[in-house]
C-alpha positions in Angstrom: 6.5 -2.0 13.2 6.8 0.8 15.8 4.8 0.1 18.9 2.5 2.8 20.3 3.7 4.1 23.6 1.4 2.9 26.4 -0.9 5.5 27.8 0.2 6.8 31.1 -1.6 5.2 34.1 -2.8 8.6 35.4 -4.5 9.4 32.2 -6.1 5.9 32.0 -7.5 6.3 35.6 -9.2 9.5 34.6 -10.7 8.1 31.4 -12.0 4.9 33.2 -13.3 6.7 36.2 -15.2 9.2 34.2 -17.0 6.4 32.4 -17.8 4.6 35.7 -19.0 7.8 37.3 -21.3 8.6 34.2 -22.6 5.1 34.2 -23.3 4.4 37.9 -23.1 7.8 39.6 -20.2 9.0 41.6 -21.5 7.9 45.0 -21.8 4.3 43.7 -18.2 4.0 42.4 -15.5 3.1 44.9 -11.8 3.1 44.5 -11.9 -0.6 44.7 -14.2 -0.7 41.7 -11.9 1.8 39.8 -8.8 -0.3 40.3 -10.6 -3.5 39.4 -11.9 -2.0 36.1 -8.4 -0.9 35.4 -6.8 -4.2 36.4 -4.3 -2.4 38.6 -3.7 -2.7 42.3 -5.3 -0.3 44.8 -1.9 0.8 45.8 -1.1 1.8 42.1 -4.3 3.8 42.0 -3.4 5.6 45.3 0.0 6.3 44.0 -1.5 8.5 41.3 -4.6 9.7 43.2 -4.4 9.2 47.0 -8.2 9.8 47.4 -11.3 9.6 45.2 -11.7 13.3 45.7 -8.5 14.0 43.8 -9.9 12.0 40.9 -13.1 14.1 41.0 -11.1 17.3 41.2 -9.0 16.4 38.3 -12.0 15.5 36.1 -13.7 18.7 37.2 -10.6 20.7 36.3 -10.7 19.2 32.8 -14.4 20.0 32.4 -13.9 23.6 33.6 -11.0 24.2 31.0 -13.1 22.8 28.2 -16.1 24.8 29.3 -14.1 28.1 29.5 -12.9 27.6 26.0 -16.4 27.0 24.7 -18.0 29.8 26.5 -15.6 32.2 24.8 -17.6 31.5 21.6 -20.8 32.9 22.9 -20.0 36.6 21.7 -19.7 35.4 18.0 -23.2 34.1 17.9 -25.1 36.1 15.2 -28.4 34.4 14.7 -30.7 31.7 16.1 -28.9 28.9 14.2 -25.6 29.9 15.7 -27.2 29.9 19.2 -28.8 26.5 18.5 -25.4 25.0 17.6 -23.7 26.8 20.6 -26.2 25.4 23.1 -26.1 21.9 21.7 -22.3 21.9 21.9 -22.6 23.1 25.4 -25.0 20.3 26.3 -22.6 17.8 24.7 -19.9 18.9 26.9 -22.2 18.7 30.0 -23.2 15.2 28.8 -19.5 14.2 28.6 -19.1 15.0 32.3 -22.7 14.3 33.2 -21.8 12.7 36.6 -21.2 16.2 37.9 -24.7 17.3 37.2 -26.4 14.1 38.0 -25.0 14.2 41.6 -24.3 18.0 41.8 -25.8 18.8 45.1 -24.2 15.9 46.8 -20.8 16.6 45.3 -20.9 20.2 46.4 -21.9 19.4 49.9 -18.8 17.2 50.4 -16.1 18.6 48.2 -14.7 22.1 49.0 -12.8 22.3 45.6 -16.0 21.9 43.7 -18.0 24.1 46.0 -15.7 27.0 45.4 -15.1 26.4 41.7 -18.6 25.6 40.6 -19.8 29.1 41.7 -17.2 30.4 39.2 -18.6 28.0 36.5 -22.1 29.4 37.1 -20.9 32.9 36.9 -19.1 32.2 33.7 -22.1 30.6 32.3 -24.3 33.6 33.0 -21.7 35.9 31.6 -21.4 33.9 28.4 -25.2 33.8 27.9 -25.4 37.5 28.7 -22.9 37.9 25.9 -24.9 35.7 23.6 -28.0 37.8 24.2 -26.1 41.0 23.5 -24.7 39.6 20.3 -28.2 38.6 19.1 -29.4 42.1 20.0 -26.5 43.8 18.0 -27.4 41.8 14.9 -31.1 42.5 15.1 -31.9 38.8 15.7 -33.7 39.8 18.9 -35.0 42.9 20.7 -34.8 42.9 24.5 -34.8 45.6 27.1 -31.4 45.9 28.8 -33.2 45.4 32.1 -34.3 41.9 31.1 -31.0 40.6 29.8 -29.6 39.4 33.2 -32.7 37.7 34.5 -33.2 35.9 31.1 -29.6 34.9 31.0 -29.9 33.5 34.5 -33.1 31.6 33.7 -31.3 30.0 30.7 -28.4 29.0 32.9 -30.7 27.5 35.5 -32.3 25.2 32.8 -29.0 24.5 31.3 -27.5 23.5 34.6 -30.4 21.2 35.9 -31.7 19.9 32.6 -30.0 16.4 33.0 -31.5 16.2 36.6 -34.9 16.8 35.2 -34.3 14.2 32.4 -33.2 11.7 35.1 -36.3 12.3 37.3 -38.3 12.1 34.1 -37.1 8.7 33.2 -34.6 7.3 35.9 -34.0 4.0 34.2 -33.0 5.3 30.6 -32.4 9.0 30.8 -28.7 8.9 31.2 -28.0 5.9 29.0 -26.0 6.4 25.7 -29.0 5.7 23.5 -30.9 8.5 25.1 -28.2 11.1 24.7 -29.2 12.8 21.4 -32.9 13.2 22.3 -32.0 14.6 25.7 -29.5 17.1 24.4 -32.0 18.3 21.7 -34.7 18.7 24.3 -32.3 20.7 26.5 -31.2 23.1 23.8 -34.7 23.5 22.6 -36.1 24.5 26.2 -33.2 26.8 26.8 -33.6 28.7 23.6 -37.3 28.7 24.0 -36.8 31.3 26.7 -35.8 33.7 24.0 -39.1 33.4 22.0 -40.8 36.5 23.3 -37.8 38.6 22.2 -36.8 37.1 18.8 -37.4 38.9 15.5 -40.3 37.2 13.7 -38.1 35.6 11.1 -35.7 34.3 13.7 -38.6 33.0 15.8 -39.9 31.0 12.8 -36.5 29.7 12.1 -36.1 28.4 15.7 -39.5 26.8 15.5 -38.3 25.1 12.3 -35.1 23.9 13.8 -37.0 22.5 16.8 -39.4 20.6 14.5 -36.6 19.2 12.4 -34.5 17.9 15.2 -36.7 17.6 18.2 -38.4 14.2 19.1 -42.1 14.4 19.2 -42.5 13.2 22.9 -40.9 16.2 24.5 
C-alpha cells in the first residue's frame, strides 16, 4: 500500500491557523497557541513564518486570489436567481475567511499589507457588483438609471463587507459558530439583494421574494 505523502508543514500551519483565527478571533490567537495546536516547536513555526503577520498576510493573499476569481463571474449574471447564487457563493468565501471581517478595523490599523490590499479588494468588489447590475440591466431583469448604478453598487458592497460584523453584534455568543453559518449567509445574501428591489422587473422582484421565502429563516 502506497503511503500518502505528508502535507507540507507550511500548508498545515495556514490551515490550522485559519481555523483558530475563525474560532477565537485573530487578536486572541498567539504563535504559542498555533504551535501547540500543530504539535510543533515554536522554532519550527518561526522557520516557516517568522511573525504572525506573515501568516495573516499569506491567508489574506489566498483569500484575495479566490475572491478575484469569483468576482470575475459577476458579468455573467443574467437574472435574480443567478445573482442570488453569486451573492451566496461570495458570502461563503467571506465566511471561510471570516476572521478578516470579524476583526477588520483592528487588522487594518496594524498591518500595512492588509491596509494597502484591502482597498483593492473593496474596489474590485464595487466594480464586480457594478458589472452585475449592468448585466441585469442588459437582460431586462432590472431597470436603473445609469447615475444610480455606482451608489447602489457601493451600498451593496458596504452591506456585504460588514454583514458578519452585524451578525456578531446581533448575537455575539453564536453568530460566528458553524451551526449559525447557513442562516447568516442567507440573511446576508437576502439583504444585499434587497437593495435591488426598487429596480427589478416585476417578475424578477416576485422571484426574489420567493427565493427569500424559500431559503430565509423567519427570524431575520
